[in-house]
N, C-alpha and C positions, 0 to 999 in steps of 0.2 A: 504494500500500500504506500503510495507516494505521499509526500508531505502535504500537498494541496488537498488530497482526498481525506487525509486524517483531519486536517483543519476544518474542512467543510463538515465532516461527520461530527466533530466536537461541537461546532456551532449549531448544527441541526438538533443535536441532543439538548444543548443548553436552551435553544428556542422552544423546544417541546416542553421542557421542564417549566419554563416561565409561563407558558400558556396553560399548563395543567395545574400549577400550584395556585391556590386562591390568593388574590392580591393582598388580603389581610395578613398573609404570612410573609410577604416580601419585606426586606429590610427597609426601614423608614429613613428618610433623610430630612433634616431641618430645612433643606434647600429643595423645594419641589421641582424646580427647573435648574439643572446644573449650570446651564448657560447664563441664567439670570444672576448667578453668584457674581459674575464679573461685570454685570450691568453694561454701561456704555463702552467698556473695553472689548466687548464681544462684537466682532464684526466679521461675518462670514465672507464678505467681499473685500476684506482688507488686502491691499497689495503689499508686496515686500518679500524678503527672503524668508523661507520657511525654516522654523526650528520646531521639532516635534518629539514627542515621547510620552512618558507616563508621569503623572503627578499624583502623589499620595500625601494625605494629611492624617495624622493621628493626634487626637486631642487627649489632654490630661485635664480632668474636671476636678473641682473641689467638691467635697462632700456636703458642705454647708454654705450655700451662697448667701450673701448679705441681702437685706430686704430691697435694696435698690435694683436688684436684678430679678426680672421675671424669668425664672428658670434656673439655669446653672451658670457657673463661672468657668471660663477656660483658664486653667492655671498654667498651661503650656501647650504649644502646638509644635509638632514635629512635621515639617514639610520636606519631602524628598521628591526631587524631580530627576529623572534620567532622560536627558534630552540629546537629540542628534542634530547636527548641522553638517550636511555632506557626510564624510566618513568619520567625523569627529563625534564620538558618543561619550558622554560624561555624566556621572551622578553629581547632583548638587543637593545640599541640605541646609536647614536652618531651624533653630528653635529660639525661644525667648532669650536665652543667655547669649545668643549669637548676634544680638543687635546692640547698637550704641545710641542712646542709653538702653539698658536692658529693658525689654518689653515687659510691662506689668500685666497681671491677669485682668481680664475684662469679661463682660457678659457674653454668653453664647449668642444671644439675639442681636449682638452688634456686628452685623455682617460687614459693614464698612471696615471695621478694625481687622476682621479676618482677611478681607480682600487686600487691604494695605499690607498686611504681614506676608501674604503669598506673593504679592507683586514685588515686595522688597527682595525676595529671593531672586526673582527674575531680573529686576533692574540692577541689583547690587552684585550678583554673582554670574548669572547666566549670560546676559548681554555683554558684560565686559570680557568674559572668557571667549565667546565666539566672535565678537566684533571689536574688541578692545585693543590696546588699552583705551579706556575712556572714563569720563566721569570723575576725574581727579583734578586737582588744582592746575596741573601742568598739561593736561590733555583735554581735547574738546568733549562736549557733552555726548553721551551715548545716544545711539539711535532710539527712536520711540518704538514701542511694542504694542501690538493689539493681539487679543486672543481671537484666532480665526475659527477654531472649533474646539468643542469639548464633546467627546464621545465615550461610550462604554462606562458611564458613570456608575459606580458601585458604592454602596454604603453598608457598613456593618450594623448600623442602627445603634451602636453603642460607643462610638467615638473614633471611627476611622472611615475615610473615603478614599477612593482612587478613581482616576479617569485618564483617558488618553487626551492629550492636549496638543494643539497646533498653534504656534505663534507666527505672526507676520511682523518681521522687523523692518522698519522703514528708515 
């Protein structure tokens, strides 16, 4: 059995499982539309050089959120992206301790803070690696980035998500 046949077989079985399993048993996500997570940065028609790969986010929640939060507090986020540009494939990662100043915990329903944190990985590490050096006092600004697509979004329902992501770097 060749690789393409195996891949199609696995996809067919996965599709059948999704159809047969009641939707109430699917993993839930706080983000009903994965593309909506990035808001205005999601542009399926964005021109530019493609950078693509897998993005995963794991959350560490606090057990007792303060009254100011409706829901839970994100105590830390571990964002890992394995991205490719041409033949260059590289993993990138970030957590709260990796930022200056150190990112402080925030409410889970603060989607803007989550997006800002994920974009920080892209703008601070990914773009300078593939298109740098840039963004320092002695080098020009880095190129802008748009999220071209998010596909195969999966959520554990308990603090982890993953998706395939394609960026358009302009």
